[in-house]
Steps between C-alpha positions, in 0.01 A plus 500: 500500500776744593676411178188585298474837675866582420452411130183711481679797659786475248252496210315804633826692539619407147186604306541880545863482390406306187217740422728799538759355262230407249344846515841662450572273204164575335554870559841481329354322198221758478755782505703329228204496264383848594843663441490671160768396251674736259334444161551718192225751431277390210591811302878459533680479166603153383730452203551182300560182700393671824791746513428794734652835589771487765619150415878453492698364208510148638122490538441631148742246350316223682173600330615613154574195286709681236879514543621853578813710487577722800676835498538806721432856386552791742313402820280247321528132417352378172385154392435459126362185341743337258220418257187691409189405697139469387284806570142492376548386138851649470850448638716746693810540714408486869694714747472494882647800685599490868623758748640381833397150387133597475308468173376850409465509121431258215497557126421318179693637202362429154749569222438525128137401520359445153195723523367797690193285559706306756536813716128575471411140578704505822346837594156341472611191691634711788180706509296182522695412816555838667225728373512820303845619400625856550767703333840455665783749532814394305712688755374270776586191295847631420562597863409149613743340258770763558525381860632172359654582163513868396597406144218257432230744386504828309210725596422600142448134407249421779168537321134396530549438871191383687451363849277325749496495881396198701315509834822432695678793332696298243552704184507345153636684195490413131712711265731510200864561591629500143356494153462123490495392865259541790473386860264425785636615836359404842598722793459413868303745717801490733687724256229767525647845445860381544570500127675839506813616682374780728805573713529875561168587335 
């Protein structure tokens, strides 16, 4: 009889401890599922193969299947595909541009396209994705590229420049940069107004 009483007392003392541990465990699981996780905003810009602004060179190379050549220009690092890539129904050179190992600009460069209709077709394709186009300032386009390679564009050759702006602030430009070549340039919102040197102004 005494033994039965001792066993019963031990059980009664153990139950609250077990309940407390169980409650704490359930509470921890609940908190785990209630803690919000960092997910990209639905309007954030996504490039081909899931490439996003701010990725480093290693991350971009892991997603882009084409072999690329790397080079440095001023404070920027450039990755250029060795072969032309498919864009819409055309092919183009693909260039990724990084500053401090963060992807900030991308361009497709179409050279010696056979017909002006190609430029107009891509303008329509971009409008179907990003809405109504607007006239773009050639000086802005040149200033963006001058930060990387001041000798790449001549202002008098940048013509028919148009642009679009995405909800996250990404800017897209389509323009001729010579008589027989044009480009699509994507610009991260992180660049913002930092395209000009303003020291001392």
